[in-house]
N, C-alpha and C positions, 0 to 999 in steps of 0.2 A: 337704479332704474337706468343708468348710462349703461352699466354691465349688460342688464338684460336686453337693451336694444341694439348692443354690440354682437351679442350671441345671436340674436334674431336676425341681424343683418349678415352674417357670416354664414350664409348658404354654402353649398357645395361649388356652385359656379364661381361665386366671389372668393373664396379661398383659394381656388386653383388661380384665377387671374392675379390676385395680390400675390400670392406665393411666387408666380412666374415674374413679375415686375420686381419683386425685391430680389430675387436672383439675378435678373437682368443687371439691376443697379450694381450689384456686387461683382459680377463675373466680366462684364464688359470693361469696367475700369481696369480690372486686374488683367485682362489681356492685351489692354494697352500698355499698361505700366510695366508689369512683368515679363511678359515675352517679347524678345528683341525684334526689331523690325526685319522681315524677310523670313520669319520662321513661323511655322504652320500655327494658326490660331492667334496671331497678331491682329490687332485691330487698329487700324490707322487713325490718327487724330481727327482728320478729316472726316472720317467715317463716324466717329464718336459724336461730332457736332452735328451730322447729318441726322443720325438717329435722334439725337436729342430734339431737333426740329419736329421729328414725325411724332416723337412722343407729346411735345407740346399741342401739335395739331389733334392728337387723339383726346387730350383733356379737353380741347375745344368741341370736339365733335361728341365727347360724353356729355357735356355741358348741354348742347343741343338736343341731345337725346332724352335728357331729363324734362325738358319741356314739350318736345314734339312727340317723341316716342310714348310719354306715360302721360302727358297731359293734354295731348293734342293741340299744342300752340307751335304752328309752324311760323317760326321766326327767322325773317330774312335780314335780320341785322345784328347777328351775333358777332359779326366781325368788329363792329363800332365797340363792343365792350373788350374784345381781344384787343383791339389797339389801343383803347384808352388804358388797360394796363401795361401795355408796352411802352407807351408814353411815359407813363408814371416811373417804370423802371430806366427808361431813356433820359428822363431828367435827372435822376441820381446820378447816373453815370456820367453826364455830362458835368454835373458839379464837382466830380471827382477829379476832373482835367486840370483844372486851376491853372498855374502858369505854365504848363506844357503845352498850352494851345498855340496856334499860329500867332495871335497877337499878344500872348502872354499875360492876359489879363487874369488877375486871381479869382475874380468873382464872375464876370459876364464870359458866357459861351462865345466861341468866335463868331457864329452868325449874328449875334446881338452887337458885337463890336463893328462888324462889317455894315450893319444897318444904323450904325450911329444911335445906339440904344445908350443912355448915360447911366441908367441904373436897373437893377434886377426886378423884374415884375414882381408885384406881391405874390402871385400864385405860384411862383418859384422858390418862395421862402420855405425853408424847412427841408427841401429835398436833398441837402447835402448830408441829412442824416438817413442811415440805411431804413431804420425801423418806422421812421415816419414816411418814407417812400413806399414801403411795403404796406403800410396801413393805407396809403391811398390807392394802391394796386386794389385793395378789397373796396374800399369806401366809395372811390368814383364810379367805377361800373356798378355797384350794387345801388348806390343813390340814384343814378341815372334810370336804371331798370326799375326801381320802387317808384319813382315819380311816374315815369312814362306808363308803367303797368297800372299804377293807381287810377289813373283817368281812363286808360283803354279799357281795362276789365269791369271798371264801375259804369263804363258808358256801354258795356256789353258788345264791344266789337269783336266779331270773331271772324274765323274762316279767312277768306282771300282778303279781306278788307285789313285785318290785322297783319298779315304778311306784307301788303303795301304798305302800310304806316311804319312798320319797322325798316322796310328797305328805304323809305323816304327818310327817317331819321339818320341813318346811315351816310345816305347821300348829302344831306345839310351837313353832317359833322365833316365830310370829305371835303367840302366846298369852304367850310371854316378854317380847318387846318391847312388848307392849301395858302391861305391868305399870310403874307409876312408879318403884318401888324398883330397877329394872333401871339406871336412870340413863341412857336414851336418849331422854328426853322424853315416855315413856308414848304416848298414843293421838295427841298432837298432833305427836310426832317432832321433827325437827330443821329449822329454818327461819330467816328473817330475816337471809340471809348478807350480808355486806358486801363482803369482799375476797378474792380468790385471787391469791397471789403478788404482793401488793401493788397489785393492779388493781382497780378497783369491779367487782363482779358484774355489775351491771346496764347497765355503760358498753356503747356499741356496739362498740368496738373489742374488748372482752373475749369479747362473745357471738360475734364474728366468729372471733376466734382459737379459743374452744372449739369452734366448728364444724369448723374446719380441723383441730384436732386429732383430733375424733372421726372425719372422713373418713380421714386418716392411719392412726388406730388401725385402722380397719376394713380397709383396704388392708392394712397389716401382718398382720392376723387372717386374712386370705385367703392371704397368702403362708405364714404358719405352717401352716394346715390344708393348704395345697397340699402344702408340704413332707412333711407327714405321711402324707396319703393316698396320695401319688405315691411314697412310699419302700416298702422291703420290709415294714417295721412295718405301713404301711398295707395292703398285701395281707394280712397276718395278721388285721387288724383286719375287713376284708371277710369273710375265711374264718370268723372267730368269728361274724359276723353270719348268715353263710348256713349254716353248719354247724358249731356250737360243739362237739358231741361229737366228731366227726372230727378237727376241729384239736387238741383235748386228746389224742386218741387218738396222733397222729402226733408228740407229744413237746412241744407248744408249752404254757406256762403261761399259761393263759387268763386267769385272775384278774388276772396282772401287766399283760397287754395291756388288760384292761379299765380297770384301775386307771389306768394312765398316760393314757389318754383321757379318763376321767372326771375327773381333777385338773387337765388342761390344759383341758378344758372348763370347768371351775368357775373356773379363773383368769381366762379370758377372759370369763366372765358377769361377775366381780367388776369388771373393767376397764370393760366396759359399764356397769355401775351406778355407778362413779365419774365417769363422763364425763356420765351422764345428770342427776345431782344439780344441779351448778351451772348446768345449762341451764334445768332446770324450777323451780329455788329450794326444793326440799322434799324431804324423805325421812322417811317415816313408815311404821309397821308395816303399812300397807295393802299396799306392796309385797310383803310375805310371802304375802299372799292365794293359796291354791292355785289360784284361777281365773287367776290371773295365769300361771301355768305352763302351763296348759291352752292359754292364748291363744297362748303360744310354739309349743306343738305346733302349732297351727292354722297360724301363720305357715310354719311349716317345711313342713307338709304342702301348702299352698297353693302356695308356691314350687317344691316339689319337693325332697324329702328324698334324700340320697345325691348330691348336687350342690352345688358351692360357692356358685354364683350364685342357686340357688333360694331359699334361705332369705334372702336379701338383698331378693330381689323380693318374696318373700311379706311379710315384714315391714313394707315400705314400702307395698306395695297394701293390705294389709288394715289399717293404721293410717292411710292415707289414707280408705278407708271409714269408719273408725270415727270420725274427725274430722268427716266429713260428716254421718253418721248421729246422732251425739251431740248435734250442734247443730240438725240439721232434724227428726230423728224420734228422740228419745233413748230413748223408752219400747220402740222395736222393734229396739235394736241387738244385744241378747243373742239374741232371735229370729234376726236375720239372721245372727249369728255361728255360730250352731248349724246353720241352714240351710246355709251355707257349707261347714261341715265335713262335713255329711252328703253334700251334692253331690261334693265333692271325693273324699270316701271312695269314694263309689258310680261315679262316672264321671271323675273324674282322679285316679286312684292315683297316679300319677307328677307331679302338679302341673302348673303352667304351664310348666316347663322340660321336662318330658316329652311335654305337649301340642305345644310347639314343635318339639322335635325329630322328633315323629311325623309332623307337617304337612310340615315342609321334607325330613325323610327319606324320605318317599313321594314327594314331588315331584322329588327327584334320581334316586330310582329311576326314575320315568316318564321322565324325560328322554333321548332317544336318545344315544348315545356315538359317537364317531368310529371308524370301522373301523380296525383294526390294518392294517400293510402287507401280511400275509398275507391278510387278508380283503379288501384291495382288488384284490390279485392275483386273488382268486377271483372278484370281482364283474367284473373286465374278461374273465374267461374263461367269463361268463355265467351263474355259479352265483346261486341265490336267496339274498338276504342274509337273509332270516327264517329259514333254519336254522343261522345261525352259533351262536345260544345253543342249540340242540339238534342238532349236527352229526350227521348220517347217516353210518354207515360206509361207507367205499369199497370198492368190489370190488379183490380183490387183482389186481396186474397180473402 
């Protein structure tokens, strides 16, 4: 059964995307490690980390597209799931510092020693183990999404009301994590990481491995999303998006369909956050900012929602523009971002992928097609080929 689902998921587009991502996971590290600096084709280590960050954002955008593009749920709170996954990874990395911290405490992170904490809080226990931390990367965002979605979808909260509630949830978490007594570093967050799985975080080989892991995780995310949207459940999700009342009327439990998509999407966002943190070296409450969730919506809209490749393209393209704008014209970035969203909404409602399909779809329609054998016989009898598309009735013999 799993094999059949896998083959159904591997449509042509998914195969191409997964193949490209796996190739990137191989060739970018090779270009960094095997080609000497200064020679053609060398990829600097800082660029490897930057690309890894973009691919983490692409996983987050794909997670949002699963619920927005295919299920019609516009979530403005996905940065919360992203940040929770990042904090779970950050807690593991902080526990690996040990006596190498500023205060040399083998158990308490530096910020806890500074704030006169006497013992490690119970919710930090177990994060010295990598696999426990990775389990929390999945469990914490998934559980929050399940509880939130259960009550929201059961109450039939939809549309703009659901979007506002998701943003309120994100803002509440932002305020909570800013407090020092929460035990997550307050405004400064978690930083000064040393090791991951015994390897130095700043080492070239570690950064290359993190990039490869992110690219592979994105490829697996594409596979999982493709399996979902190409299944019968995926067809029901699209039906919920296009006609929720009719879908409920014919007997489907719409709230369960939404809950499944929302929970899976939150888990993907948490994994994206966990891959993001060791590559950027910090996680703080700023990741909960509601504006970050709005940016994810823009990435998805620019690339083209309701497509698997669109959010990936949108996340990479917009963040490339952000990197340039924030270095060359930092004061104009927010204006450019707002203008981009307005432009896409008015003139590119289907995003970059939709524009691509429109251009090449029209070109394929304009290309002449070869006549069929029956049409070839008609041409030999002297009939006009222009009448083939609009055949005239022949008189009865």
